[in-house]
PADRENMI-891408 format. One line per 8 residues: for each residue x, y, z of C-alpha. Coordinates in nm, 3 decimals. Last residue first. Layout:
PADRENMI-891408
X Y Z | ...
***
This chain:
PADRENMI-891408
21.306 20.088 3.385 | 21.086 19.882 3.619 | 21.198 19.534 3.484 | 21.570 19.652 3.452 | 21.579 19.760 3.813 | 21.444 19.417 3.923 | 21.704 19.244 3.736 | 21.977 19.449 3.891
21.843 19.398 4.228 | 21.820 19.019 4.177 | 22.186 18.983 4.178 | 22.246 19.226 4.439 | 22.047 19.017 4.676 | 21.811 19.240 4.895 | 21.910 19.346 5.247 | 21.618 19.287 5.501
21.542 19.578 5.699 | 21.656 19.625 6.068 | 21.394 19.859 6.221 | 21.515 20.173 6.367 | 21.698 20.204 6.698 | 21.584 20.474 6.928 | 21.719 20.839 6.963 | 21.514 20.985 6.670
21.183 20.961 6.823 | 20.892 21.014 6.544 | 20.724 20.715 6.615 | 20.677 20.806 6.987 | 20.865 20.620 7.251 | 20.681 20.453 7.539 | 20.679 20.625 7.881 | 20.332 20.539 7.990
20.225 20.884 7.917 | 20.329 20.821 7.551 | 20.098 20.531 7.528 | 19.818 20.709 7.702 | 19.862 20.989 7.444 | 19.849 20.751 7.156 | 19.561 20.553 7.267 | 19.334 20.864 7.325
19.436 20.985 6.971 | 19.370 20.675 6.794 | 19.024 20.744 6.659 | 18.850 20.434 6.520 | 18.538 20.522 6.353 | 18.678 20.411 5.974 | 18.867 20.122 6.119 | 18.559 19.957 6.260
18.496 19.986 6.630 | 18.635 19.754 6.875 | 18.420 19.493 7.062 | 18.443 19.171 6.871 | 18.776 19.225 6.670 | 18.958 19.460 6.901 | 18.857 19.239 7.192 | 18.975 18.921 7.020
19.303 19.086 6.924 | 19.361 19.214 7.261 | 19.275 18.867 7.422 | 19.489 18.684 7.161 | 19.788 18.909 7.265 | 19.720 18.818 7.653 | 19.701 18.452 7.570 | 20.038 18.468 7.386
20.064 18.386 7.021 | 20.264 18.078 6.967 | 19.987 17.920 6.743 | 20.015 18.181 6.478 | 20.106 17.945 6.176 | 19.869 17.692 6.313 | 19.591 17.954 6.331 | 19.519 18.140 6.643
19.323 18.431 6.493 | 19.053 18.250 6.300 | 19.019 17.989 6.571 | 18.957 18.282 6.817 | 18.675 18.440 6.622 | 18.511 18.091 6.629 | 18.594 18.064 6.991 | 18.414 18.435 7.041
18.101 18.312 6.853 | 18.091 18.001 7.077 | 18.118 18.249 7.372 | 17.821 18.432 7.225 | 17.642 18.127 7.217 | 17.647 18.068 7.568 | 17.269 18.104 7.598 | 16.977 18.225 7.823
17.181 18.531 7.946 | 17.013 18.703 8.253 | 17.042 19.080 8.179 | 16.702 19.069 8.033 | 16.548 19.001 8.394 | 16.763 19.282 8.515 | 16.648 19.513 8.246 | 16.276 19.441 8.312
16.338 19.495 8.696 | 16.514 19.823 8.617 | 16.230 19.946 8.386 | 15.993 19.863 8.666 | 16.184 20.079 8.903 | 16.243 20.355 8.656 | 15.883 20.399 8.563 | 15.719 20.194 8.277
15.534 20.395 8.020 | 15.177 20.467 8.077 | 14.914 20.206 8.114 | 14.717 20.430 8.363 | 14.589 20.170 8.614 | 14.856 19.901 8.552 | 15.134 20.129 8.548 | 15.028 20.315 8.847
15.005 19.975 9.029 | 15.353 19.858 8.904 | 15.514 20.193 9.049 | 15.343 20.110 9.371 | 15.490 19.765 9.393 | 15.818 19.871 9.283 | 15.850 20.147 9.538 | 15.733 19.909 9.802
16.004 19.650 9.727 | 16.303 19.874 9.680 | 16.553 19.669 9.489 | 16.798 19.381 9.590 | 16.739 19.169 9.269 | 16.567 18.877 9.464 | 16.359 19.126 9.680 | 16.252 19.338 9.393
16.139 19.012 9.188 | 15.953 18.860 9.496 | 15.758 19.179 9.515 | 15.683 19.214 9.172 | 15.549 18.853 9.154 | 15.336 18.893 9.460 | 15.196 19.239 9.336 | 15.104 19.068 8.997
14.742 19.163 9.005 | 14.610 19.342 9.312 | 14.389 19.585 9.162 | 14.375 19.423 8.807 | 14.059 19.224 8.855 | 13.870 19.568 8.867 | 14.011 19.657 8.527 | 13.865 19.352 8.358
14.077 19.205 8.071 | 14.325 19.056 8.329 | 14.695 19.145 8.214 | 14.903 18.895 8.030 | 14.896 19.100 7.710 | 15.043 19.387 7.904 | 15.373 19.221 7.959 | 15.510 19.310 8.307
15.326 19.014 8.481 | 15.547 18.781 8.276 | 15.840 18.867 8.452 | 15.720 18.647 8.760 | 15.747 18.328 8.536 | 16.115 18.352 8.550 | 16.138 18.366 8.906 | 15.905 18.061 8.922
16.161 17.866 8.696 | 16.441 17.994 8.941 | 16.278 17.861 9.241 | 16.183 17.518 9.090 | 16.517 17.445 8.925 | 16.570 17.548 8.552 | 16.515 17.279 8.304 | 16.797 17.016 8.231
16.608 16.711 8.364 | 16.312 16.809 8.176 | 16.500 16.794 7.861 | 16.628 16.442 7.922 | 16.293 16.312 8.009 | 16.126 16.465 7.697 | 16.403 16.309 7.465 | 16.350 15.962 7.614
15.988 15.979 7.560 | 16.048 16.109 7.213 | 16.262 15.819 7.157 | 16.050 15.549 7.318 | 15.730 15.640 7.137 | 15.902 15.688 6.782 | 16.067 15.347 6.812 | 16.365 15.350 6.603
16.377 15.083 6.330 | 16.464 14.725 6.449 | 16.829 14.611 6.418 | 16.870 14.295 6.616 | 16.523 14.168 6.514 | 16.612 14.185 6.133 | 16.335 14.257 5.915 | 16.566 14.385 5.637
16.273 14.530 5.433 | 16.335 14.647 5.084 | 16.309 14.985 4.899 | 16.262 15.072 4.530 | 16.385 15.420 4.472 | 16.163 15.688 4.295 | 16.160 15.923 4.586 | 16.077 15.636 4.833
15.911 15.294 4.734 | 15.816 15.016 4.953 | 15.466 15.122 4.920 | 15.389 15.118 5.296 | 15.772 15.228 5.347 | 15.697 15.546 5.144 | 15.378 15.618 5.333 | 15.556 15.581 5.678
15.832 15.798 5.552 | 15.592 16.083 5.465 | 15.438 16.063 5.808 | 15.793 16.081 5.954 | 15.882 16.377 5.759 | 15.547 16.569 5.863 | 15.559 16.477 6.227 | 15.419 16.203 6.390
15.139 16.199 6.660 | 15.182 15.912 6.891 | 15.546 15.960 6.984 | 15.507 16.324 6.897 | 15.275 16.415 7.181 | 15.522 16.416 7.493 | 15.812 16.558 7.262 | 15.549 16.856 7.191
15.522 16.901 7.578 | 15.890 16.913 7.635 | 15.920 17.162 7.330 | 15.667 17.397 7.500 | 15.873 17.389 7.824 | 16.184 17.454 7.622 | 15.984 17.759 7.469 | 15.861 17.878 7.807
16.197 17.880 7.982 | 16.352 18.070 7.691 | 16.078 18.322 7.683 | 16.087 18.381 8.074 | 16.459 18.428 8.064 | 16.502 18.662 7.775 | 16.600 18.630 7.411 | 16.731 18.975 7.266
17.050 18.812 7.143 | 16.888 18.550 6.960 | 17.056 18.222 7.030 | 16.755 18.076 7.204 | 16.543 18.114 6.878 | 16.806 17.940 6.667 | 16.811 17.655 6.944 | 16.440 17.624 6.898
16.450 17.578 6.518 | 16.732 17.314 6.560 | 16.548 17.135 6.812 | 16.218 17.115 6.619 | 16.396 17.019 6.283 | 16.610 16.762 6.486 | 16.309 16.579 6.587 | 16.132 16.580 6.244
16.443 16.479 6.061 | 16.538 16.227 6.290 | 16.198 16.050 6.253 | 16.202 16.064 5.869 | 16.559 15.925 5.846 | 16.477 15.648 6.107 | 16.185 15.550 5.882 | 16.384 15.567 5.564
16.655 15.343 5.734 | 16.404 15.085 5.846 | 16.263 15.063 5.487 | 16.608 14.963 5.362 | 16.743 15.154 5.053 | 17.015 15.323 5.262 | 17.139 15.029 5.436 | 17.199 14.802 5.122
17.333 15.080 4.931 | 17.601 15.140 5.199 | 17.690 14.766 5.213 | 17.737 14.767 4.842 | 17.951 15.085 4.846 | 18.165 14.930 5.093 | 18.173 14.610 4.919 | 18.296 14.784 4.594
18.577 14.962 4.785 | 18.699 14.651 4.941 | 18.688 14.476 4.595 | 18.905 14.735 4.428 | 18.760 15.028 4.203 | 18.827 15.119 3.862 | 18.560 14.892 3.711 | 18.269 15.066 3.895
18.004 14.802 3.984 | 17.975 14.886 4.364 | 18.028 15.268 4.281 | 17.771 15.312 4.042 | 17.488 15.160 4.266 | 17.613 15.391 4.540 | 17.597 15.684 4.332 | 17.234 15.604 4.211
17.134 15.596 4.575 | 17.300 15.924 4.662 | 17.125 16.089 4.389 | 16.786 15.970 4.496 | 16.839 16.054 4.869 | 16.983 16.424 4.790 | 16.712 16.586 4.976 | 16.683 16.342 5.252
17.068 16.286 5.310 | 17.092 16.667 5.307 | 16.821 16.697 5.546 | 17.019 16.473 5.805 | 17.332 16.671 5.754 | 17.159 17.011 5.787 | 16.984 16.884 6.112 | 17.319 16.754 6.254
17.479 17.093 6.200 | 17.182 17.270 6.355 | 17.198 17.028 6.677 | 17.547 17.136 6.727 | 17.818 16.855 6.751 | 17.896 16.627 7.032 | 17.811 16.321 6.831 | 17.505 16.276 6.625
17.672 16.337 6.273 | 18.019 16.327 6.173 | 18.165 16.611 5.926 | 18.009 16.943 5.913 | 18.181 17.125 5.639 | 18.311 16.867 5.416 | 17.993 16.636 5.484 | 17.759 16.921 5.464
17.908 17.033 5.121 | 17.894 16.698 4.972 | 17.525 16.632 5.081 | 17.421 16.939 4.905 | 17.627 16.865 4.585 | 17.483 16.515 4.558 | 17.617 16.358 4.220 | 17.904 16.576 4.106
17.989 16.642 4.452 | 17.965 16.261 4.540 | 18.215 16.181 4.234 | 18.477 16.453 4.356 | 18.448 16.321 4.722 | 18.512 15.964 4.599 | 18.831 16.088 4.391 | 18.946 16.303 4.686
18.940 15.996 4.900 | 18.965 16.002 5.275 | 18.698 16.243 5.325 | 18.460 16.072 5.103 | 18.465 15.708 5.280 | 18.513 15.835 5.618 | 18.199 16.060 5.607 | 17.986 15.803 5.464
18.086 15.552 5.730 | 18.003 15.812 5.986 | 17.672 15.871 5.836 | 17.591 15.503 5.836 | 17.713 15.449 6.210 | 17.479 15.741 6.327 | 17.175 15.561 6.158 | 17.276 15.244 6.332
17.333 15.409 6.659 | 16.993 15.562 6.652 | 16.827 15.211 6.647 | 16.806 15.133 7.014 | 16.750 15.467 7.222 | 16.971 15.527 7.520 | 17.295 15.648 7.371 | 17.138 15.859 7.105
16.891 16.016 7.356 | 17.199 16.118 7.562 | 17.341 16.331 7.263 | 17.022 16.452 7.193 | 16.980 16.612 7.534 | 17.348 16.713 7.550 | 17.285 16.927 7.242 | 16.940 17.052 7.360
17.093 17.140 7.694 | 17.391 17.298 7.532 | 17.159 17.544 7.350 | 16.985 17.646 7.671 | 17.312 17.730 7.846 | 17.290 17.616 8.200 | 17.122 17.888 8.407 | 17.241 17.937 8.751
17.047 18.236 8.890 | 17.225 18.419 9.165 | 17.104 18.493 9.545 | 17.353 18.249 9.696 | 17.680 18.421 9.579 | 17.948 18.242 9.722 | 17.791 17.885 9.737 | 17.618 17.950 9.418
17.970 18.036 9.252 | 18.115 17.722 9.378 | 17.809 17.522 9.259 | 17.848 17.685 8.906 | 18.200 17.603 8.889 | 18.105 17.232 8.937 | 18.164 17.032 9.265 | 17.841 16.888 9.351
17.578 16.998 9.098 | 17.830 16.980 8.816 | 17.769 17.266 8.564 | 18.126 17.379 8.506 | 18.320 17.052 8.525 | 18.028 16.862 8.432 | 17.984 17.023 8.104 | 17.647 17.186 8.032
17.776 17.511 7.913 | 17.763 17.827 8.093 | 17.546 18.110 8.219 | 17.577 18.272 8.570 | 17.306 18.502 8.690 | 17.247 18.815 8.906 | 17.585 18.962 8.993 | 17.552 19.331 9.092
17.617 19.367 9.482 | 17.809 19.048 9.550 | 17.968 19.065 9.215 | 18.099 19.414 9.304 | 18.226 19.307 9.651 | 18.407 19.008 9.510 | 18.572 19.255 9.281 | 18.534 19.352 8.921
18.837 19.581 8.900 | 18.967 19.407 8.589 | 19.256 19.225 8.815 | 18.980 19.093 9.052 | 18.799 18.960 8.746 | 19.116 18.774 8.658 | 19.159 18.621 9.008 | 18.798 18.529 9.044
18.823 18.328 8.705 | 19.170 18.162 8.788 | 19.025 18.062 9.125 | 18.697 17.909 8.976 | 18.863 17.733 8.692 | 19.118 17.573 8.936 | 18.827 17.480 9.176 | 18.645 17.319 8.902
18.946 17.153 8.781 | 19.121 17.246 8.469 | 19.444 17.390 8.648 | 19.694 17.596 8.436 | 19.383 17.763 8.279 | 19.456 18.058 8.041 | 19.206 18.328 8.073 | 19.048 18.497 7.766
18.875 18.826 7.882 | 18.617 19.087 7.837 | 18.360 19.010 7.573 | 18.047 19.208 7.619 | 17.704 19.077 7.585 | 17.453 19.350 7.567 | 17.162 19.466 7.810 | 16.895 19.641 7.624
16.810 19.996 7.513 | 17.161 20.117 7.535 | 17.214 20.489 7.570 | 17.572 20.508 7.615 | 17.565 20.628 7.979 | 17.321 20.359 8.078 | 17.547 20.050 8.026 | 17.331 19.750 8.041
17.534 19.434 8.131 | 17.618 19.098 7.994 | 17.986 19.004 8.070 | 18.160 18.762 7.858 | 18.449 18.513 7.972 | 18.642 18.260 7.762 | 18.823 18.010 7.954 | 19.138 17.855 7.809
19.310 17.530 7.781 | 19.620 17.529 7.584 | 19.652 17.262 7.300 | 19.846 17.504 7.098 | 19.543 17.534 6.850 | 19.357 17.664 7.125 | 19.138 17.475 7.395 | 18.797 17.526 7.533
18.597 17.653 7.797 | 18.269 17.847 7.822 | 18.162 18.106 8.047 | 17.871 18.399 8.051 | 17.866 18.615 8.353 | 17.556 18.815 8.415 | 17.568 19.167 8.556 | 17.349 19.406 8.717
17.384 19.800 8.654 | 17.600 20.026 8.856 | 17.665 20.250 8.545 | 18.009 20.335 8.679 | 18.098 19.958 8.673 | 18.005 19.914 8.314 | 18.192 20.220 8.210 | 18.496 20.136 8.388
18.486 19.795 8.227 | 18.437 19.933 7.877 | 18.729 20.196 7.950 | 18.969 19.926 8.087 | 18.881 19.687 7.769 | 18.957 19.975 7.540 | 19.298 20.047 7.726 | 19.396 19.670 7.734
19.300 19.636 7.343 | 19.489 19.949 7.243 | 19.794 19.847 7.446 | 19.805 19.489 7.325 | 19.766 19.618 6.959 | 20.066 19.853 7.022 | 20.277 19.589 7.171 | 20.207 19.339 6.880
20.279 19.612 6.609 | 20.606 19.704 6.785 | 20.711 19.324 6.748 | 20.618 19.310 6.392 | 20.840 19.615 6.338 | 20.777 19.990 6.232 | 20.759 20.156 6.555 | 21.059 20.374 6.475
21.161 20.634 6.223 | 20.843 20.844 6.172 | 20.537 20.755 5.974 | 20.547 21.043 5.715 | 20.335 20.947 5.421 | 20.522 20.976 5.089 | 20.342 20.669 4.916 | 20.678 20.478 4.957
20.659 20.551 5.329 | 20.304 20.422 5.350 | 20.381 20.108 5.174 | 20.679 20.038 5.390 | 20.454 20.077 5.686 | 20.216 19.824 5.534 | 20.476 19.567 5.463 | 20.596 19.600 5.828
20.255 19.546 5.950 | 20.217 19.229 5.733 | 20.446 19.062 5.977 | 20.188 19.100 6.248 | 19.984 18.842 6.057 | 19.639 18.972 5.950 | 19.332 18.920 6.120 | 19.175 19.208 5.948
19.092 19.395 6.265 | 19.424 19.352 6.409 | 19.631 19.456 6.108 | 19.385 19.759 6.076 | 19.478 19.846 6.440 | 19.840 19.845 6.366 | 19.791 20.088 6.064 | 19.580 20.316 6.297
19.859 20.306 6.554 | 20.118 20.391 6.292 | 19.929 20.689 6.162 | 19.850 20.805 6.527 | 20.237 20.797 6.591 | 20.276 21.073 6.318 | 20.018 21.305 6.458 | 20.092 21.261 6.832
20.462 21.354 6.754 | 20.368 21.630 6.547 | 20.125 21.767 6.817 | 20.411 21.731 7.070 | 20.656 21.927 6.864 | 20.391 22.192 6.782 | 20.312 22.223 7.154 | 20.671 22.247 7.232
20.739 22.536 6.965 | 20.428 22.707 7.073 | 20.572 22.689 7.438 | 20.897 22.815 7.325 | 20.741 23.095 7.132 | 20.534 23.194 7.463 | 20.847 23.179 7.657 | 21.033 23.388 7.425
20.753 23.654 7.427 | 20.740 23.652 7.788 | 21.123 23.717 7.796 | 21.109 23.977 7.533 | 20.813 24.170 7.719 | 21.024 24.165 8.055 | 21.338 24.280 7.859 | 21.132 24.567 7.703
21.000 24.656 8.042 | 21.344 24.672 8.183 | 21.474 24.882 7.901 | 21.203 25.134 7.925 | 21.248 25.185 8.298 | 20.959 25.150 8.543 | 21.107 24.847 8.729 | 21.456 25.020 8.724
21.305 25.359 8.869 | 21.113 25.161 9.146 | 21.414 24.947 9.251 | 21.645 25.250 9.251 | 21.392 25.445 9.464 | 21.360 25.155 9.719 | 21.717 25.105 9.752 | 21.796 25.482 9.815
21.493 25.504 10.077 | 21.645 25.195 10.266 | 21.996 25.334 10.270 | 21.877 25.684 10.381 | 21.690 25.524 10.673 | 21.988 25.332 10.752 | 22.204 25.608 10.795 | 22.519 25.651 10.596
22.378 25.711 10.247 | 22.362 25.505 9.944 | 22.242 25.159 9.854 | 22.392 24.894 9.630 | 22.319 24.797 9.258 | 22.630 24.571 9.130 | 22.416 24.260 9.013 | 22.595 24.241 8.678
22.268 24.303 8.473 | 22.145 24.563 8.712 | 22.486 24.747 8.697 | 22.488 24.692 8.317 | 22.164 24.903 8.275 | 21.994 24.790 7.959 | 21.954 25.048 7.690 | 21.630 25.078 7.469
21.605 25.077 7.091 | 21.461 24.720 7.086 | 21.746 24.603 7.314 | 22.070 24.806 7.377 | 22.334 24.624 7.558 | 22.584 24.750 7.799 | 22.895 24.536 7.814 | 23.015 24.239 8.043
22.719 24.069 8.166 | 22.520 24.068 7.830 | 22.148 24.147 7.803 | 21.834 23.921 7.799 | 21.915 23.686 8.079 | 22.081 23.957 8.281 | 21.790 24.191 8.209 | 21.518 23.930 8.363
21.775 23.832 8.657 | 21.787 24.218 8.784 | 22.049 24.270 9.013 | 22.097 24.377 9.390 | 22.386 24.403 9.621 | 22.482 24.225 9.942 | 22.723 23.975 9.802 | 22.507 23.936 9.474
22.122 23.915 9.518 | 21.857 23.860 9.281 | 21.553 24.073 9.193 | 21.311 23.942 8.893 | 21.012 23.851 9.128 | 20.959 24.216 9.232 | 20.679 24.258 9.480 | 20.709 23.920 9.653
21.094 23.976 9.647 | 21.059 24.298 9.813 | 20.838 24.173 10.083 | 21.067 23.883 10.158 | 21.369 24.114 10.184 | 21.190 24.340 10.429 | 21.076 24.056 10.642 | 21.422 23.907 10.662
21.565 24.265 10.744 | 21.712 24.494 10.489 | 22.018 24.725 10.558 | 22.263 24.464 10.523 | 22.168 24.433 10.132 | 22.080 24.052 10.055 | 22.275 23.752 10.087 | 22.275 23.424 9.881
22.501 23.427 9.589 | 22.787 23.645 9.712 | 22.767 23.513 10.069 | 22.796 23.135 9.934 | 23.101 23.250 9.755 | 23.261 23.430 10.019 | 23.215 23.128 10.268 | 23.026 23.130 10.572
23.129 23.265 10.929 | 22.963 23.093 11.234 | 22.678 23.275 11.435 | 22.462 22.984 11.434 | 22.197 23.111 11.195 | 22.488 23.191 10.938 | 22.730 23.468 10.934 | 22.832 23.734 10.691
22.500 23.863 10.617 | 22.428 23.924 11.003 | 22.045 23.929 11.055 | 21.913 24.261 11.158 | 21.701 24.282 11.484 | 21.357 24.343 11.561 | 21.247 24.415 11.907 | 21.366 24.776 11.881
21.099 24.867 11.643 | 21.140 25.205 11.480 | 21.509 25.185 11.435 | 21.503 24.827 11.377 | 21.284 24.889 11.084 | 20.916 24.785 11.023 | 20.785 24.816 10.672 | 20.565 25.066 10.482
20.808 25.197 10.244 | 20.792 25.538 10.401 | 20.830 25.437 10.744 | 20.552 25.286 10.974 | 20.597 25.282 11.350 | 20.589 24.943 11.516 | 20.366 24.829 11.805 | 20.499 24.597 12.062
20.607 24.240 12.065 | 20.869 24.097 11.851 | 20.830 23.961 11.503 | 20.927 23.621 11.399 | 21.066 23.599 11.052 | 20.922 23.329 10.818 | 21.158 23.228 10.541 | 21.153 23.301 10.179
21.384 23.081 9.965 | 21.605 23.281 9.778 | 21.590 23.267 9.417 | 21.853 23.135 9.172 | 21.871 23.330 8.837 | 21.680 23.178 8.563 | 21.856 22.907 8.355 | 21.904 23.048 7.991
21.721 22.844 7.745 | 21.433 23.119 7.720 | 21.687 23.385 7.599 | 21.834 23.143 7.352 | 21.489 23.074 7.219 | 21.439 23.453 7.157 | 21.762 23.476 6.959 | 22.099 23.626 7.096
22.247 23.919 6.969 | 22.615 23.893 6.836 | 22.836 24.095 7.049
***
């Protein structure tokens, strides 16, 4: 007979083992026999079970008896003891056999393995006892078991079985490692598609390229749909890991929200979580993108419910927020920041101790926007820029001429668009400064346009009207005034967008701007001063000016404009309690400490006490730690460091949300407008939070993918990607080109 391979031995199903049952013993002492077990002869209270009947005394079938019952001379206790000592035993109609030898050898003939002979009686389960007395029978079985266990053939069979198991384990591990290795290549390719904002269809081409270059990428997971599933899996797993680390750190949290719409006109809410993660050794809190929420109900109540539900699904429960949430930062829209029914009001009602901080950048935007509505004269300047925008965006010819004359302005108009609407302050400032820098070139362009022979009467009148406005003294004064104001606002906005900006610094800078606005009405800035000098001489940058002197269109009043801007900024400052809280953090800065050491004894205790109570920290520990810090000037203790980190956790701007929306606009293009919000979220997370490709290790994500029941890339039982059949006509041409 042909000898089996080692893997064949391992594939044989082990013999069925008898379940060990408890056997109740009778009272009284039992004498010991040579095998160390009680017998019915020495213990009258113990009885033998009938191997031919069940527990109820009813006869059982011969086939069941042949597979299940042990020698008649053994009690249940003896049987259990032998099975525990010799796990290779099996029973066959009251006789014994060896499952190890049975698996290695043959059941019909004798077998010689590694030079050793295997007993056919043990292979077939035909070993029985000798003797008439029960004691003789027990001794006979005990001797046969011992001799077989110590025989060379049985030991060889045990060794072969162990080697087969180890070989099978090694084969299994090799197969698993190969599956993981091949699937990792596919995952890394899908991750690269997500990082580069490529369409999922490019994934198929990348896989084809790898195959052509001789890379083993398996047989499945090669389609665009598979790429989308893989990206979803990686993004979800990364996000779960991030949330887990944030929650494990038990640090304070700040929510940052903003609402927008996708290309498909779906309303979405982008959510960032600002937190400090101690385990990854962050020095300061960081803004982490965590979710993009589709909004079916865009009312304040609908947004609030959708947000809470999404946070709950991420294990950021209401209990976690009550313990850790310190602030909410969002834009100044009425839906989110409304004082009566906005999302911020709903959060404040649910979590009374949080700081509600309207985005500082949005405050500047809204303040300028409202000032435009209130102050006479600004609308005239806005109207001029709007007409300029329409004239050059509607005509490629006009845009080309403008580019030749005024390159800076052309770039700003094509990139920014309209001025003094709900655009960013920095955008407005760049557009206004473009008009200031290219003023002379723009005037020459208007003069040429109103007399050009290739233009119709309507276009000539438009150029003549623009020339009349831009060369008026009132326009130059407005231009200088807006340049000064927007410069201050733009520079402040850049400062507030810094990721390291803290609550106290932001509040202080906005208060400083309020003071500047109070003085600028009577103390003009540099641009307005230059405009005043130019209008006095009726000449600006070599261009002759004229006065329109129209009572219905006076120049913008600096006093009225700055006063209105000051009021609007004051209206959007922090509430009194929150403003005082922001000032409390200043006591942690050594530059604010009294110069005299005797004056430092009780300095800042009230502020530290208030901060500790507000942030649910140990008040006395914080005060004692601050005293030590004041006295010795050493590094901050953990209590003071916690207070500083919490203050820095309060986000002063929702600019990260705007950056997130900018990334979303790169992902959700008109050609990809059908992407689901879940997929967009995963793509955004990989783009914003995920590591670069060279640092991405797909091992963890491949293993979780396989544990969730997904197929590996090397699976051969699944359908492969259906490839597009190339045209036979073109095929012959292509072969000719490459030959």
